[in-house]
N, C-alpha and C positions, 0 to 999 in steps of 0.2 A: 512496420515493425513497432512493437510497444517498447518504449524506453522508460524504465523505472529508476528514479533517483531517490535514494534513501539517505537522509542526512543524520549523522550521529553526533552526539555530544559525549565526550569522554566521561563526563560526570553523571549525566542524566539519562543517556541512552538515545533512542530514536526521537528526533525533534520534529521531523516531517518526512513526508514522501510525496513524490510527484510521478504521475503516470501520464505519458503522452503517446499518441499514435494508435494505430490499429494493427493487429497481428496479421490479418489477411491470410490465415492458415486454412481457411475454408469458406464456403459461401455464407452469406449473412444468415444468422440463426443456427449455423452448424460449425462455427469457429470455436473449437474447444480451447484454444490458447487464450482467446479473448474472454471466453466464459470463465476459465480458471483464474485469470488475473483479476477480472471484475469481481468475482465472488470473493476472492481473498481480500481485496481492498474494501469492498462495501461491508463485508462481514467484520472486518477489523474496526471500521468506523462505528458500525452498529453495536458491536460488542463493547467498545469503550464507552459509548453512550449508555447502554443498558446495564452493563455489569458494574462499571466503575462510577457511573453517574457524572461523567465529564463529557461535554460536547466539544469535539475538536473543531477548529476553524477549517472549513472546507470550501472549495470552489470547484466547479466543473463546467466543461464545455464539450458536450458530445458531438456537436455539429462541426466544429472547426478543429479537427485533428484529434479528437478523443482525449480530452485533458481532465485529470482529476488531481487535485492537491489536497493534502491534509496536514495541518500543523497541530502539534501537541505541546501545550504549555507545561512548564515545570512548576507552575504556581498552584500546587495542590497538596493535599496531605500526603504523608509518607506512604500510607496504605494505598491511596489512589495511584500514586506514582508507581509503586511496585506492581499493582494489578495492570495498569496501563502498559508498562514496559514488558510484562509477561505476554500480553496480547500482541504487542508490536514485535517482539522477538519471534513469535509464532508466524506473523505476517512475513518477516524477513526469511525465515526458513522456508515457508511455502513458496514465496516468489523465487528464491534461489533454486528450489527444486523444479519449478516450472521452467525457469530459464536454462537449467542444466539439461532438461529433456527436450526442449524446443528452442534451442539457441538461434535458429534461423528466423524466429518470429518474435523473440523477446530478449531484451538485455537488461541486466540489473547493475547499477552503478552505486556503490556505497561510498559516501563521502564522509570523512572524519574531520 
């Protein structure tokens, strides 16, 4: 199972997310839940880097449990923060949608 933890700050929005585990909803290369979660996470990080011009602090370990973490600093311009949080809100919507449709393979936990 993929477990996604999203940490929110009441003032600044999404501060970080962490994904751990494997969906195991299908054979390797055909696991649509893993593909959906991976695309959402990687696209979010890439979009923040390329659109906003901010490089999040990331770490990953695909060998030992499928781990990806991303942290988003609030130390940016107002415009950068607004753009970054719009992209991150889209990530949250997408992850919640995947989790609602495939709850046996992915869980989302939002911490405030």
